[in-house]
VEXBAGU-688590 format. One record per residue: residue in three letters; chain; x, y, z of N, C-alpha, C in turn. Coordinates in Angstrom, 1 decimal. Example, Ala and Ser with C-alpha at 12.3 -4.5 7.8 and 13.67 -1.06 7.14 Angstrom:
<torses>
+------+-------+--------+--------+--------+--------+--------+--------+--------+--------+--------+
| rest | kette |    n_x |    n_y |    n_z |   ca_x |   ca_y |   ca_z |    c_x |    c_y |    c_z |
+------+-------+--------+--------+--------+--------+--------+--------+--------+--------+--------+
|  ALA |     A |   13.2 |   -5.7 |    7.8 |   12.3 |   -4.5 |    7.8 |   13.2 |   -3.3 |    7.8 |
|  SER |     A |   12.8 |   -2.2 |    7.1 |   13.7 |   -1.1 |    7.1 |   12.9 |    0.0 |    7.9 |
+------+-------+--------+--------+--------+--------+--------+--------+--------+--------+--------+
</torses>
This chain:
<torses>
+------+-------+--------+--------+--------+--------+--------+--------+--------+--------+--------+
| rest | kette |    n_x |    n_y |    n_z |   ca_x |   ca_y |   ca_z |    c_x |    c_y |    c_z |
+------+-------+--------+--------+--------+--------+--------+--------+--------+--------+--------+
|  MET |     A |    0.8 |   -0.9 |    0.1 |   -0.2 |    0.3 |    0.0 |    0.8 |    0.8 |   -0.2 |
|  GLU |     A |    0.7 |    2.0 |   -1.1 |    1.2 |    3.2 |   -1.3 |    0.9 |    4.7 |   -0.1 |
|  VAL |     A |    1.7 |    5.2 |    1.0 |    1.1 |    6.2 |    1.9 |    2.2 |    7.5 |    1.6 |
|  ILE |     A |    1.5 |    8.5 |    1.4 |    2.7 |    9.7 |    1.8 |    2.7 |   10.1 |    3.3 |
|  LEU |     A |    4.0 |   10.1 |    3.4 |    4.1 |   10.6 |    5.3 |    3.6 |   11.9 |    5.3 |
|  ILE |     A |    3.5 |   12.0 |    6.4 |    3.1 |   13.4 |    6.9 |    4.3 |   14.0 |    7.7 |
|  LYS |     A |    4.5 |   13.2 |    8.7 |    6.0 |   13.4 |    9.5 |    6.9 |   12.5 |    9.2 |
|  ASP |     A |    8.3 |   12.9 |   10.1 |    9.3 |   11.8 |    9.4 |    8.8 |   10.6 |   10.6 |
|  VAL |     A |    9.5 |    9.2 |    9.9 |    9.4 |    7.9 |   10.5 |   10.1 |    7.5 |   10.4 |
|  GLU |     A |   10.9 |    7.2 |   11.8 |   12.4 |    6.5 |   11.6 |   12.5 |    5.5 |   11.2 |
|  ASN |     A |   13.5 |    5.0 |   10.3 |   13.4 |    4.1 |    9.6 |   12.7 |    3.5 |    8.1 |
|  LEU |     A |   11.6 |    4.7 |    7.9 |   11.0 |    4.5 |    6.7 |   11.1 |    5.8 |    5.9 |
|  GLY |     A |   11.0 |    7.0 |    6.1 |   11.0 |    8.0 |    5.5 |   11.1 |    9.3 |    6.2 |
|  TYR |     A |   11.0 |   10.4 |    5.4 |   10.6 |   11.6 |    5.6 |    9.3 |   11.8 |    4.9 |
|  ALA |     A |    9.0 |   13.2 |    6.3 |    7.9 |   13.8 |    5.8 |    7.7 |   14.2 |    4.0 |
|  ASN |     A |    6.3 |   13.9 |    3.6 |    6.3 |   14.0 |    2.0 |    6.7 |   13.1 |    1.1 |
|  ASP |     A |    7.6 |   12.2 |    2.1 |    7.9 |   11.3 |    0.7 |    6.5 |   10.0 |    0.8 |
|  ILE |     A |    6.8 |    9.0 |   -0.4 |    5.8 |    8.7 |   -1.3 |    6.4 |    7.1 |   -0.3 |
|  VAL |     A |    5.8 |    6.4 |    0.1 |    6.8 |    5.0 |    0.7 |    5.7 |    3.4 |    0.3 |
|  ASN |     A |    6.1 |    2.8 |    0.2 |    5.4 |    1.5 |    0.0 |    5.3 |    0.8 |    1.7 |
|  VAL |     A |    4.2 |    0.5 |    2.2 |    4.3 |   -0.3 |    3.6 |    3.2 |   -1.2 |    3.2 |
|  ARG |     A |    3.0 |   -2.6 |    4.4 |    1.9 |   -3.2 |    4.4 |    0.5 |   -2.5 |    4.5 |
|  PRO |     A |   -0.4 |   -3.2 |    4.2 |   -1.5 |   -2.5 |    4.2 |   -2.0 |   -2.3 |    6.2 |
|  GLY |     A |   -1.5 |   -3.6 |    6.4 |   -1.8 |   -3.4 |    7.9 |   -1.4 |   -2.4 |    8.8 |
|  TYR |     A |    0.1 |   -2.1 |    8.7 |    1.1 |   -1.0 |    9.1 |    0.8 |    0.1 |    8.7 |
|  ALA |     A |   -0.2 |    0.2 |    7.5 |   -0.5 |    1.9 |    7.5 |   -1.6 |    1.9 |    7.9 |
|  ASN |     A |   -2.7 |    1.3 |    7.6 |   -4.3 |    1.1 |    8.2 |   -4.3 |    1.4 |   10.1 |
|  ASN |     A |   -3.5 |    0.6 |   10.9 |   -3.7 |    0.3 |   11.9 |   -2.7 |    1.2 |   12.6 |
|  TYR |     A |   -1.6 |    1.9 |   12.1 |   -0.2 |    2.6 |   12.9 |   -0.5 |    3.8 |   12.2 |
|  LEU |     A |   -0.1 |    3.7 |   11.0 |    0.4 |    4.8 |   10.4 |   -0.6 |    6.0 |   10.1 |
|  ILE |     A |   -1.5 |    6.0 |    9.9 |   -2.6 |    6.9 |    9.7 |   -3.8 |    6.8 |   10.4 |
|  PRO |     A |   -4.1 |    6.2 |   11.6 |   -4.4 |    6.2 |   13.0 |   -3.5 |    7.6 |   13.7 |
|  GLN |     A |   -2.5 |    7.5 |   13.4 |   -1.5 |    8.1 |   14.4 |   -0.9 |    9.2 |   13.8 |
|  GLY |     A |   -1.0 |    9.7 |   12.7 |   -1.5 |   10.8 |   11.4 |    0.2 |   11.3 |   11.3 |
|  PHE |     A |    0.7 |   10.1 |   11.3 |    2.1 |    9.8 |   10.6 |    2.0 |    9.6 |    9.1 |
|  ALA |     A |    1.1 |    9.6 |    8.1 |    0.3 |    9.0 |    6.7 |   -0.9 |    9.5 |    6.5 |
|  LYS |     A |   -1.4 |    9.5 |    5.4 |   -2.1 |    9.6 |    4.7 |   -2.6 |    8.7 |    2.9 |
|  ALA |     A |   -3.5 |    8.6 |    2.9 |   -3.4 |    7.1 |    1.4 |   -2.4 |    8.2 |    0.5 |
|  ALA |     A |   -2.1 |    7.4 |   -0.3 |   -1.5 |    8.0 |   -2.1 |   -2.0 |    7.9 |   -3.0 |
|  THR |     A |   -3.8 |    8.4 |   -2.4 |   -4.3 |    8.5 |   -4.1 |   -3.8 |    9.5 |   -5.0 |
|  ALA |     A |   -4.2 |    9.2 |   -6.7 |   -4.0 |   10.1 |   -7.6 |   -4.2 |   11.8 |   -7.0 |
|  SER |     A |   -5.3 |   12.1 |   -6.3 |   -5.3 |   13.1 |   -6.1 |   -4.2 |   13.7 |   -4.6 |
|  ALA |     A |   -4.2 |   13.5 |   -3.9 |   -3.6 |   13.7 |   -2.7 |   -1.8 |   13.4 |   -3.8 |
|  LYS |     A |   -1.8 |   12.6 |   -4.2 |   -0.4 |   12.7 |   -5.2 |    0.5 |   14.1 |   -6.0 |
|  LYS |     A |   -1.3 |   14.7 |   -6.4 |   -1.1 |   15.9 |   -7.0 |   -0.9 |   17.1 |   -6.5 |
|  VAL |     A |   -1.9 |   16.8 |   -5.3 |   -1.0 |   18.0 |   -4.3 |   -0.1 |   17.9 |   -3.6 |
|  LEU |     A |    0.3 |   17.0 |   -3.2 |    1.6 |   16.8 |   -2.7 |    2.9 |   17.6 |   -4.0 |
|  ALA |     A |    2.8 |   17.3 |   -5.0 |    3.6 |   17.4 |   -6.1 |    3.7 |   18.6 |   -6.3 |
|  GLU |     A |    2.8 |   19.5 |   -5.8 |    2.4 |   20.9 |   -6.3 |    2.7 |   21.9 |   -4.7 |
|  ASN |     A |    2.3 |   21.4 |   -3.6 |    3.3 |   21.8 |   -2.5 |    4.8 |   21.7 |   -2.7 |
|  LEU |     A |    5.5 |   20.4 |   -3.2 |    6.8 |   20.3 |   -3.6 |    7.8 |   21.4 |   -4.0 |
|  ARG |     A |    7.1 |   21.8 |   -5.3 |    7.4 |   22.7 |   -6.3 |    7.4 |   24.1 |   -5.8 |
|  GLN |     A |    6.2 |   24.0 |   -4.5 |    6.4 |   25.8 |   -4.2 |    6.8 |   25.4 |   -3.2 |
|  ARG |     A |    7.7 |   24.5 |   -2.4 |    8.3 |   24.6 |   -1.2 |    9.7 |   24.5 |   -1.6 |
|  ALA |     A |   10.2 |   23.9 |   -2.6 |   11.7 |   23.9 |   -3.3 |   12.6 |   24.7 |   -3.1 |
|  HIS |     A |   12.1 |   26.3 |   -2.9 |   13.3 |   27.5 |   -2.6 |   13.1 |   27.3 |   -1.4 |
|  LYS |     A |   12.2 |   27.3 |   -0.6 |   12.6 |   27.6 |    0.6 |   13.1 |   25.9 |    1.4 |
|  ASP |     A |   13.3 |   24.8 |    0.8 |   14.2 |   24.0 |    1.3 |   15.3 |   24.3 |    0.8 |
|  ALA |     A |   15.6 |   24.9 |   -0.1 |   17.3 |   25.1 |   -0.6 |   18.0 |   26.2 |    0.5 |
|  LYS |     A |   17.5 |   27.0 |    1.1 |   17.3 |   27.9 |    2.2 |   18.0 |   27.4 |    3.2 |
|  ILE |     A |   16.8 |   26.5 |    4.0 |   16.9 |   25.0 |    4.8 |   18.6 |   24.4 |    4.9 |
|  LEU |     A |   18.3 |   24.3 |    3.6 |   19.6 |   23.3 |    3.7 |   20.9 |   24.1 |    3.7 |
|  ALA |     A |   20.9 |   25.1 |    3.2 |   22.0 |   26.2 |    3.3 |   22.3 |   26.1 |    4.7 |
|  ASP |     A |   21.4 |   26.2 |    5.3 |   21.6 |   26.9 |    7.4 |   22.2 |   26.1 |    7.5 |
|  ALA |     A |   21.5 |   24.2 |    7.6 |   22.0 |   23.4 |    8.5 |   23.6 |   22.8 |    8.0 |
|  GLN |     A |   23.9 |   23.5 |    6.5 |   25.3 |   23.2 |    6.0 |   25.9 |   23.8 |    7.1 |
|  ALA |     A |   25.9 |   24.9 |    7.3 |   26.2 |   26.0 |    7.8 |   27.0 |   25.7 |    9.2 |
|  LEU |     A |   24.9 |   25.7 |    9.9 |   25.5 |   24.8 |   10.9 |   26.4 |   24.2 |   11.6 |
|  ALA |     A |   26.6 |   22.7 |   10.4 |   27.1 |   21.8 |   10.6 |   28.4 |   22.3 |   10.6 |
|  GLU |     A |   29.0 |   23.1 |    9.5 |   30.3 |   23.2 |    9.6 |   30.6 |   24.5 |   10.6 |
|  THR |     A |   29.4 |   25.0 |   11.3 |   30.1 |   25.3 |   12.8 |   30.7 |   24.2 |   13.9 |
|  ILE |     A |   29.7 |   23.3 |   14.2 |   29.6 |   22.5 |   15.0 |   30.9 |   21.5 |   15.1 |
|  ASN |     A |   31.5 |   20.8 |   13.4 |   32.6 |   20.3 |   13.4 |   33.6 |   20.8 |   13.6 |
|  ASN |     A |   33.4 |   22.9 |   13.8 |   34.5 |   23.1 |   14.0 |   35.0 |   23.4 |   15.8 |
|  LEU |     A |   33.7 |   22.6 |   16.4 |   33.5 |   23.2 |   18.0 |   34.6 |   21.8 |   18.3 |
|  HIS |     A |   35.1 |   22.0 |   19.7 |   35.4 |   21.1 |   20.9 |   35.2 |   21.2 |   21.6 |
|  LEU |     A |   34.3 |   20.7 |   22.5 |   33.5 |   21.1 |   23.4 |   34.0 |   20.0 |   24.8 |
|  THR |     A |   33.9 |   21.0 |   26.4 |   35.0 |   19.7 |   26.8 |   33.6 |   20.1 |   27.9 |
|  LEU |     A |   33.4 |   18.6 |   28.9 |   32.4 |   18.6 |   29.7 |   33.1 |   17.7 |   30.8 |
|  THR |     A |   32.5 |   18.5 |   32.2 |   33.1 |   18.0 |   33.0 |   31.8 |   17.3 |   34.0 |
|  ALA |     A |   32.9 |   15.9 |   34.7 |   31.7 |   15.2 |   35.6 |   32.6 |   15.2 |   36.5 |
|  LYS |     A |   31.7 |   14.6 |   37.6 |   32.0 |   13.8 |   38.6 |   32.4 |   12.0 |   38.4 |
|  ALA |     A |   34.6 |   12.0 |   38.8 |   35.0 |   10.8 |   38.5 |   35.8 |   10.2 |   39.3 |
|  GLU |     A |   35.9 |    8.9 |   39.1 |   36.8 |    8.2 |   40.2 |   37.3 |    7.1 |   39.1 |
|  GLU |     A |   39.0 |    7.6 |   39.3 |   39.9 |    5.9 |   38.7 |   39.3 |    5.7 |   37.1 |
|  GLU |     A |   39.3 |    7.3 |   36.1 |   38.4 |    7.2 |   34.7 |   37.0 |    6.6 |   34.5 |
|  LYS |     A |   36.3 |    6.2 |   35.5 |   35.3 |    6.2 |   35.1 |   34.5 |    7.1 |   36.1 |
|  ILE |     A |   33.2 |    7.8 |   35.3 |   32.5 |    8.7 |   35.8 |   30.7 |    8.2 |   36.2 |
|  PHE |     A |   30.8 |    8.8 |   37.5 |   29.2 |    9.0 |   37.8 |   28.4 |    9.4 |   36.9 |
|  GLY |     A |   27.1 |    8.2 |   36.5 |   26.6 |    8.4 |   35.7 |   27.0 |    8.3 |   33.9 |
|  ALA |     A |   26.9 |    9.3 |   33.8 |   27.0 |    9.0 |   31.7 |   26.8 |   10.3 |   31.4 |
|  ILE |     A |   27.3 |   10.6 |   29.9 |   27.0 |   11.8 |   28.9 |   26.1 |   11.6 |   27.9 |
|  THR |     A |   25.1 |   12.1 |   28.1 |   23.9 |   12.1 |   27.3 |   23.4 |   13.3 |   26.5 |
|  ALA |     A |   23.1 |   12.7 |   24.9 |   22.5 |   13.7 |   24.7 |   22.4 |   15.2 |   24.9 |
|  ALA |     A |   21.3 |   15.2 |   26.1 |   20.9 |   16.7 |   26.8 |   22.1 |   17.3 |   27.5 |
|  ASP |     A |   23.1 |   16.1 |   27.5 |   24.4 |   17.4 |   28.2 |   24.9 |   17.9 |   27.0 |
|  LEU |     A |   25.2 |   16.9 |   26.0 |   25.2 |   17.9 |   24.6 |   24.9 |   18.7 |   24.5 |
|  ALA |     A |   23.6 |   18.8 |   24.2 |   23.1 |   19.9 |   23.5 |   22.7 |   20.7 |   24.3 |
|  ALA |     A |   23.1 |   21.1 |   25.7 |   23.2 |   22.3 |   27.2 |   24.8 |   22.8 |   26.6 |
|  ALA |     A |   25.7 |   22.0 |   26.5 |   26.9 |   22.5 |   25.9 |   27.2 |   23.0 |   25.0 |
|  LEU |     A |   26.3 |   22.5 |   23.9 |   26.5 |   23.3 |   22.5 |   26.0 |   24.6 |   22.6 |
|  LEU |     A |   24.6 |   24.6 |   23.5 |   23.7 |   26.0 |   23.9 |   24.4 |   27.2 |   24.7 |
|  GLU |     A |   25.3 |   26.5 |   25.1 |   26.6 |   27.5 |   25.9 |   27.7 |   27.9 |   25.0 |
|  LYS |     A |   27.7 |   27.2 |   23.7 |   28.6 |   27.7 |   22.7 |   27.8 |   28.6 |   21.8 |
|  GLY |     A |   26.0 |   28.5 |   21.7 |   25.4 |   29.6 |   20.9 |   24.8 |   29.0 |   19.7 |
|  VAL |     A |   25.1 |   27.2 |   20.1 |   24.4 |   26.6 |   19.2 |   23.1 |   25.9 |   19.2 |
|  GLU |     A |   22.1 |   25.9 |   19.0 |   21.1 |   25.2 |   19.5 |   20.7 |   24.0 |   18.6 |
|  VAL |     A |   20.8 |   22.8 |   19.4 |   20.6 |   21.8 |   18.5 |   19.9 |   20.8 |   19.1 |
|  ASP |     A |   18.4 |   20.4 |   18.8 |   17.5 |   19.8 |   19.5 |   18.3 |   18.4 |   20.4 |
|  ARG |     A |   18.0 |   18.2 |   21.5 |   18.8 |   16.6 |   22.1 |   18.0 |   15.5 |   21.6 |
|  LYS |     A |   17.3 |   15.9 |   20.8 |   16.5 |   14.3 |   20.1 |   17.3 |   14.2 |   18.8 |
|  ASN |     A |   18.1 |   14.8 |   17.8 |   18.5 |   14.9 |   16.9 |   20.4 |   14.7 |   17.0 |
|  ILE |     A |   20.6 |   14.5 |   18.4 |   21.7 |   13.9 |   19.0 |   22.3 |   12.7 |   19.0 |
|  THR |     A |   22.9 |   12.1 |   18.5 |   23.1 |   10.4 |   18.5 |   24.5 |   10.9 |   19.4 |
|  VAL |     A |   24.1 |    9.4 |   20.6 |   25.7 |    9.5 |   21.4 |   25.9 |    8.4 |   21.8 |
|  ASP |     A |   27.1 |    7.3 |   21.6 |   27.0 |    6.6 |   22.6 |   27.4 |    6.1 |   24.0 |
|  SER |     A |   27.2 |    5.5 |   24.6 |   27.3 |    5.3 |   26.3 |   28.8 |    5.7 |   26.4 |
|  VAL |     A |   28.6 |    7.0 |   27.1 |   30.2 |    7.6 |   27.6 |   30.1 |    7.5 |   29.2 |
|  LYS |     A |   30.8 |    6.6 |   29.4 |   31.1 |    6.3 |   31.2 |   32.7 |    6.7 |   31.2 |
|  THR |     A |   33.6 |    6.9 |   30.5 |   34.6 |    7.0 |   31.2 |   35.3 |    8.5 |   30.8 |
|  LEU |     A |   36.3 |    8.9 |   31.3 |   36.8 |    9.9 |   30.7 |   37.7 |    9.6 |   29.9 |
|  GLY |     A |   38.2 |   10.8 |   28.7 |   38.5 |   10.8 |   27.4 |   38.2 |   11.7 |   26.6 |
|  GLU |     A |   38.4 |   10.9 |   25.4 |   37.7 |   12.1 |   23.8 |   36.9 |   11.1 |   23.2 |
|  PHE |     A |   35.7 |   11.7 |   22.6 |   34.4 |   11.3 |   22.2 |   34.2 |   11.7 |   21.1 |
|  GLU |     A |   33.3 |   11.5 |   20.3 |   32.5 |   11.5 |   19.0 |   31.0 |   11.5 |   19.2 |
|  ALA |     A |   30.1 |   12.8 |   19.1 |   28.7 |   12.0 |   19.0 |   28.2 |   12.7 |   17.3 |
|  VAL |     A |   27.1 |   12.3 |   16.5 |   26.8 |   12.6 |   15.4 |   25.5 |   13.6 |   16.1 |
|  ALA |     A |   25.2 |   14.7 |   15.0 |   24.5 |   15.8 |   15.3 |   23.1 |   15.7 |   13.8 |
|  LYS |     A |   22.1 |   15.2 |   14.1 |   21.2 |   14.7 |   12.4 |   20.6 |   16.8 |   12.7 |
|  LEU |     A |   20.8 |   17.5 |   11.5 |   20.8 |   18.7 |   11.3 |   19.5 |   18.8 |   10.0 |
|  HIS |     A |   19.4 |   18.2 |    9.3 |   18.6 |   17.8 |    7.9 |   19.0 |   16.3 |    7.6 |
|  ARG |     A |   18.0 |   15.9 |    6.7 |   17.9 |   14.9 |    6.5 |   19.2 |   14.7 |    5.7 |
|  GLU |     A |   19.8 |   15.7 |    4.5 |   20.8 |   14.9 |    4.3 |   22.3 |   15.6 |    4.9 |
|  VAL |     A |   22.4 |   16.6 |    6.3 |   23.3 |   16.7 |    6.7 |   23.3 |   16.4 |    7.6 |
|  LYS |     A |   25.0 |   16.5 |    8.1 |   24.6 |   15.2 |    9.6 |   26.2 |   16.1 |   10.0 |
|  ALA |     A |   26.2 |   16.5 |   12.0 |   27.5 |   17.1 |   11.9 |   27.9 |   16.0 |   13.0 |
|  THR |     A |   29.6 |   16.1 |   13.3 |   30.3 |   15.9 |   13.9 |   30.4 |   16.1 |   15.3 |
|  ILE |     A |   30.4 |   16.0 |   16.9 |   30.7 |   16.7 |   17.9 |   31.8 |   16.1 |   18.2 |
|  LYS |     A |   32.7 |   16.7 |   18.5 |   34.1 |   16.1 |   19.7 |   33.6 |   17.1 |   20.5 |
|  PHE |     A |   34.4 |   15.9 |   21.4 |   34.2 |   16.4 |   22.8 |   34.9 |   15.7 |   23.9 |
|  ALA |     A |   35.2 |   16.1 |   25.2 |   36.2 |   15.5 |   25.6 |   35.5 |   15.9 |   27.0 |
|  VAL |     A |   35.8 |   14.3 |   28.0 |   34.8 |   14.4 |   28.7 |   36.0 |   14.9 |   30.3 |
|  VAL |     A |   36.0 |   15.2 |   31.3 |   37.4 |   15.7 |   31.9 |   36.8 |   15.3 |   33.5 |
|  ALA |     A |   37.6 |   14.8 |   34.8 |   37.1 |   15.6 |   35.9 |   37.1 |   16.3 |   36.4 |
|  GLU |     A |   36.0 |   16.7 |   37.6 |   36.1 |   18.0 |   38.1 |   37.0 |   18.3 |   38.9 |
+------+-------+--------+--------+--------+--------+--------+--------+--------+--------+--------+
</torses>
């Protein structure tokens, strides 16, 4: 069954994509939750017209995301944590990285940051998804307080 995604769906597609899914997944989950709508002929025409009109705006959004990615790639963050013998108490999370980036004047939603479990001192990297085509690498160091 073809559906038009209204919102981004993890591991399926982005908003305004036309994707093929099983009928049960579409009828029981995607459509009732408001993530998609049926891809009828008229809905496809409306989508094509909306995408044509939005192409200019998307180019500006992509350029802004690339500029933000360049800024993030040039930053090196230092996070402090209580530690004992190279192990920290707790873990460094995406929320911690989002707060550290905000202090540097860069606003990124914590939900868009992917970081592996950081439970020791040292140098690490995380990935920030800024746009469907743009990802930035956040380099950070964890030091003891």
